[in-house]
C-alpha positions, 0 to 999 in steps of 0.5 A: 858761192863760197861756203862757211863751216858753222858746226862744231869740230868732231872727234877723231873717233868719228872722222878717223882724223888723228889731230896732233898733240901740241900741249899736255897737262901734267902732274909730277910728284917726287919721292918722299923722304925717309924717316930718321933712325935711332938705336934702342937706346936712342930717341924718337925721330922725325918724319920724312917730308913729302916729295915736291909736286908740280902741275900745270896745263899747256906744256908744249910737246913736239911730234916725234920728239921723245920726252924723258919720264923719271919716277923718283924713288922714296928715300931710305930710312935712317940707320939704327944708330943715334942721330941718323937723318933719313935720305932725301927722296929722288926727283921726278922728271917730265921733260924740262919739269923737275919735282924735288925729292922730300927731305929726310926726317932727323934722328935725335938732335938733328935738323930735318932735311931740306927737299920738296917738303922738309923733314921733321927735326929730332926731339930738340927744338934747337934744331928746326924742321927742314925747309920745303921748296917754294912752289912745290911743298912746305916746311917740316916742324921742329921738336918741342921746347924742352924736348929730351927724347920723347917727341919729334917733328913731322914732315911737311906736305905739299898742302901744308907744313908739318904741325908743331910738337908739344913737350909733356908737362905732366903724365903722358900728355906730350905729342909729336907733330902730325905730317903736313897735308897733301894736295888733291888732283883729279888729273887721273880722272879721280880725286886723289891726294898726293904728297902728305908728310910723315908724322913724328915718332914718340916715346910711348911712356910720355907722348903720342906719335904723330899722324901721317898727312893725307896723301900717303904720309906714314904714321909715326910709331910710339912702340919701342924699337919699332919703325913708323909707317913707310910713305905710300908708294906712287903718292910721294908720301913721307915716312913716319918717324920711329921710336928707338928704331931704324927709320922707314922709307918714303913713298915713290913718286908718280908722273901723270900726263893727259890731253883731250881724247880726240887727239892722237895717241902717243906714237910710243911709250916705254916704262909701261904706263897705264893708259886709258880714256876717262871723262874726255881725257887720254891719260898716261900714268907712269909709276916707273920711269920711261919715255913718251913720244907724241 
């Protein structure tokens, strides 16, 4: 008489069987954009846009095939000269998946750079915030109506666009835009926010600077001849804008891969990813470029 198995499958920790990996879940975050730069007689500058974010389950992998992992660097800040746009962050890659680096923030009368999320514009509303990439991030914000060097736009984040700036009407009630918010992912085993935009810089006499978006976005500066905060590394955060100073750098990106822990370990990795098991998942966290072979 034939027999039929009715129990649940058990993990390789008990059976010693290494079930092969056929699909994985991923989070790919690109480098954030650098902030705009200006010299000591220049202007407040725009915040950098966050790096683009892509995540999904069910990504097919093939045993014995090496997959390239690239962790994008943050973009450099603009030089200490008038009207210098910060550099775009570098792309992050996992196999066929590419997240786009964040756009640079503008210095003075320039448009914010395009990218995963767009950078903030300079102080004049004739120049728009940079455009984000659909499905990866959001737009940066423009400078204020009537702006003349005191307030600037903010970088977009993966979760929302940079907020609007406001030109002062009296006293020092103007304000620069706040960076767009990032998104929260639990792929690492903890709830972590990634890819916040950088806040706009401001002239301290007339305005407050913008706050960085949650997820590693840097705060803008409103201290004369002072750069804003850099984006936080391994979050893809955009840099905060400056006040009459060189721009700060965007934060580097990150690539995280996971799959059920009862499946076989990766055959090999390069780039020294952090590797651990949590909550029934085997996690590979890349903070530097490398490879993974299943």
